[in-house]
N, C-alpha and C positions, 0 to 999 in steps of 0.2 A: 861592102858585103851585105847580104840581106839578113834580116832578123826573122827567125821562124816563130810560128805560133807556139804557145806553151803546150797544148795537147800533143800527146805522142800517138803513134800508131796503135800501141797497146791500149791506151785509154779509148781511143776510137773504136777499137775492136770490142772492148767490153761494153761500151755504150751501145753499139750496134746489136750486140748479142742480147742485151736487155730489151731493146726495142723489139727484136724478133720474138723473144719470149713473151713479151707483153701483147704482141700482135697476135701470136697463136692463141694465147689464153682468151683474148677478146673474141677471136673467131669461134673458138670452142663454146664460149658463153652464148654467143648469138645463135649458134647451131642448136644448142640445148633448148634455148627459149623458143626458137622457131618450131622444133620437132617435138618438144616435151619429153625427150628421152636423153639419157646420159651420153649415148653415142649411137652412130649408125653403123659402126664397124665393131668387130669383136675386139680389136685392140684397145678400144676405149673402156672395156670392162675389166681388163687385166686378169687377175686370178679369179674373177667371179664368173668367167664364161661358162665353166662346166656346171656350176651350181645353177646359173640362169637357164641353161639349156635343159637341164634335168627338171627344173620347175615348169618350164614351158611344155615339155613333153608330158608331164604328169597332168598338167592343166588340160592338154589336148585330149588325153585319154579320158579324162572325167567328162569332158564335153561330149565326147563320142558316147559314152556310157549313158549320159543324161538323155541324149537323143533317142537311143534305143529303149531306154526304160520308160520314157514318156509314151512312145508308141505302144509298148507292151501294156502299159497301164491303161491306155485308151481301150485296147483289146479286152483286157481283163474286166474293166468296168462294163463293157458292152456285153461280155459273156455273163456277167452277174445279173444283168437286167434279164437276158434271155433265159437263163437257167432258172430264174425265179418264175418267169412266165411258163417255162416248161413244167415246173413243179405244180403250178396252178392247173395246167392241162391235165397232168396226171391225176390231180384231185378231182377234176371234172369227170374223168373216166371212172374213177371209183364211185363218185356220187351218182352218175348215170346208171351204173350197175346196181348200186344199192337201191335206188328209187324203183328200178324195174322189179327187183326181187320184192321190195316192200309192198308195191301196189299190185304185183302180179301182172302187170301190163308191160309187154316188151315191144309194143307196136312201133315205137319211134326209136328203138334202141339202135338199130343198124344206121339210121340217119345220124344219130348223135355220135356214134362210133366213127363214122366216116368223117364228119366234121372235125372230131378230135384228131384223127390221123392227119387230116390236111394241116392242121395246126402244128402238129409235131413235125411234119415234113418241112413246113415253112421255116420253123426255127432252126432245125438241124441243117437245112440247105441255105441258110443265110450267108451273105458275103460281107467282107470288111470293105473299107473305103477304097482299097486298091482292086477290088473285084475278085478277091480270092475267097474261096469257101472257108469260112471261119472254123468249122469243125472237121476239115478234112486232113489235118495233120500235114505230112509230107507230100500228100496227094491232093493239093488244094485247087486244081484246075478242073475238077469234075464234081458234080453234086455227090455228097456223101450218101444220101439216100436215093435209092434207085426206083422206088415204087411210089405210086400216087393214089392207089385205090385198094379197098379191101380185097377185091377180086385178084389184083396183082399180087397182093401179099399171100393169098391163099394158094396161089400157084407156085410159090417157092418151097423148096425142100426144107429150108430152115429159115428162121427170122434173121439169122446172121447174114443171109444172103441179100437182105434189103440194104446192106451197107457196102460201100466201096471206098471208104476213106482209107488213108495211109495208117501207118503204125507208129510213126515218130511224131511226138508232140513238139510244137514250136517251143523254143526257149530263147532267153535273152541273157547276155552277159551284163551284169550290173556293176562289177568291180573286178579288179585283178584276181583271177582264179575263182570267181564267184558267178554262177549262173542260176537263174530261176526259170522253172518250167511254166509256160504260160498257156500253151495250147490245151484244148479239150477235144477229144475225139468223139464223133457222133456215135460210134458203136459202143463206146464206153458209157456214155450217159443215157443213150436211147434204146439200148438192147432190151431192157425190161419192158419198156412201154410197147416196143415193136413186137415182143413175144406175146404180150397179153392181147394186143390187137390181132395178131395172126391166129391166136387160139379162137378168138371170136369169129374171125373170118372163116377159119376151117370148119368150125361148128355149123355156121349157117350154110356153107356150101354142102356139107354132108347131111344136115338135118332140116334144112329149110329155114326161113326167117322166123323171128319171134312174133308171136301174135298178141292179141289183147288179153289173152288168158294163158299165162305160163303153166306148162305142165310140170310134173315132178322132175323130169330129166332136165328140162330147161332151167328150172330153178336151182337144181343141184350144180349144173354147169356154171350158172352166173354167180352162184355163191363162191365157188372156187375161183372164179375170174376176179371177184372182188379182192380176195387175198393176194392174187397175182398183181392187180393193179396197185394195191397197198405197197407191195414190195418194190414195184417199179417207181412209185412216187418217192420211196426211201432212197432209191438209187440215185434219183435226180437231186434230192435234197443233199445227200452226201457230196455229190459232185459240186453243188452250189456252195456248200461249206468249204470244200477244198479250194474252190476258185476264190472265195472270200479271203482265205489265208494268203492266197497268191497276191491278191490286191494289197493286203497289209504288208507283205514282203516288199512288193514294188514300191509301195508308199514310203516305207522305211528306207529303202535303197535310195529313192529320190531325194529324201531329206538329207541323207548322209552325203550324196553327190553335191547338193547344193553347198553344204558346209565346206566340203573339200575344194570345190570350185572357188569359193570366197577365199579360202585360205591360200590356194596356189596363185590365184590372180593377185591377191594382196602382196604375196611374196615376190612374184615377178615385177609388180609395180614398184616394190621397194628397191629392187635391183636396177631397174632400167628407167623408171620415170624420174624426172627432175623435180625437186622442190622449187617451185617457181619463186617463192619469196627469197630463198637463199640464192637462186640463180640470178635474179635481178640485182641483189646486193653485190654479188660477186661481179656482174657485168660493170656495175658503176665503179667498183674498186679497180678493175682491170683497165677501165677507160682512163681513170685518174692516173694509174701507173704509166700507161702508154703515153699520155700527154706529158707527164713529168719527164719521162725519158726523152721524149722528142725535144722538149724545151731545153733540157740540160745539155743535150747534144749540140743543139743550135748555139746556146751560149758559149760552150767551150770551143766551138769551131771559130768563134770570133775573138778568142782571147789571144793576145800577142804579148811578148816581152815589153813592148812599148808601154803596155798598160801599167807595168810595175816600175818603169824607169822614171826618174824625176826629170824635170826640164833642165837642159844644159845651157849655162849662161853663154851668151854670144860674146866672143873675144873682141 
């Protein structure tokens, strides 16, 4: 009769089960080290899946807000520069009128006023990097200012007819439920200047150009025009101040977005990224465990009752 090995089928099953578990753990360790993440499937995260997806979603929204906010901040900074320039132009108009009244000489005034109008039109008809009219509002595909000369302006029934911009200002969402108005409308910021320019154009059309020696009627008109120009400059300055507040809002929002982005990115990283030091240590441990299980299985498969039986004397 044959003598069986000591190992039983139950023992073999247990040893093979340990080998399978060690092999699976080793494969997981290798995958984590290669990818840098805990798992490439949802099942690998267990009950953390919902939290992980919520964090990823929040991080994605913040990234989207950051993109929009940076574009809006670029626009607001450009507007800040241009509104400052427009304020200087308004002061030029007031200064030109003041000098004409002060010297009694208006011979160059019409030329100066036309140059000022060109500058106003150039600013209000400026475009952004995408080719859209910056001060057009929701109607940004056509020039907001429709006239280019004093004679064109004098032909209008009202200074408001010099504008064809839209009525809705551009805005940007900077956080959940929070938007910031960014756009500035040409008619809002330039109506005072255009009205002053039109009054001068109308006066010249009706009474002739100013000469080297102003009469009382011309002096009285220009004096009132100085007051109008000062009001127009104030209107531009108020718009510049409001835009400056917008720049600060967007800057604060951008800073908050950066903080939230860092927070959410770190949170996602803590959930899905592998600690390489720990992963390498675990890999080494699992390799030792697998090797031990394989060695034990190999040794037990060679064990027989003969190993435990003493030698039998020959009769």
